[in-house]
C-alpha positions in Angstrom: 67.7 130.9 119.9 64.1 131.2 118.7 63.3 130.1 115.2 60.0 130.2 113.3 59.3 126.9 111.5 56.0 126.0 109.8 54.1 128.8 111.5 55.3 128.0 115.1 58.3 129.2 117.1 60.9 126.7 118.3 63.5 127.1 121.0 66.8 125.6 119.9 70.1 125.4 121.6 73.1 125.2 119.3 75.7 122.7 120.7 78.3 123.0 118.0 78.9 125.2 114.9 79.3 123.4 111.6 81.9 124.4 109.1 79.9 123.3 106.0 76.3 122.4 105.1 75.1 118.9 106.1 71.8 117.1 105.6 69.0 117.4 108.1 69.7 114.0 109.6 73.2 115.1 110.6 72.2 118.7 111.5 69.9 117.3 114.3 73.0 116.1 116.1 74.2 119.8 116.5 71.3 121.3 118.3 68.9 120.6 121.2 65.2 121.4 120.8 63.7 122.9 124.0 60.4 123.8 122.4 57.2 122.9 124.4 55.0 120.3 122.8 52.3 121.7 120.6 48.8 121.8 122.0 46.1 120.0 120.1 43.5 122.5 119.2 40.2 121.0 118.2 39.1 124.1 116.3 41.8 123.3 113.7 40.3 119.9 112.9 38.6 120.0 109.6 35.3 118.3 109.3 35.1 118.8 105.5 34.0 115.6 103.7 36.6 114.2 101.3 35.6 113.3 97.8 36.6 109.8 96.7 37.3 108.7 93.2 37.9 105.3 91.7 41.5 104.4 91.2 42.6 105.1 87.6 39.7 107.5 86.9 42.1 110.4 86.1 41.8 114.0 87.0 38.4 115.4 87.8 36.7 117.4 85.1 35.7 121.0 85.6 32.1 119.7 86.1 33.3 117.2 88.7 35.3 119.9 90.5 32.3 122.1 90.7 30.2 119.3 92.2 32.9 118.5 94.7 33.0 122.2 95.7 29.2 122.2 96.2 29.5 119.2 98.4 32.1 120.9 100.5 29.9 123.9 100.9 31.8 126.2 98.6 
């Protein structure tokens, strides 16, 4: 069975049908994942600088957000 999860397709083999809903930890016991390992694509790595703020400084103001956007190239 092919399932789309988080933008990627997974190949799963159901080993047993459940009668009622269970948590994800238990559900993993009832299928086998045959999906190939995802390939690391270097084009998806973001090189955008991350703005740092002092702890406890609160949310950035509108002025701060505009400055952060300018730094990011936006």
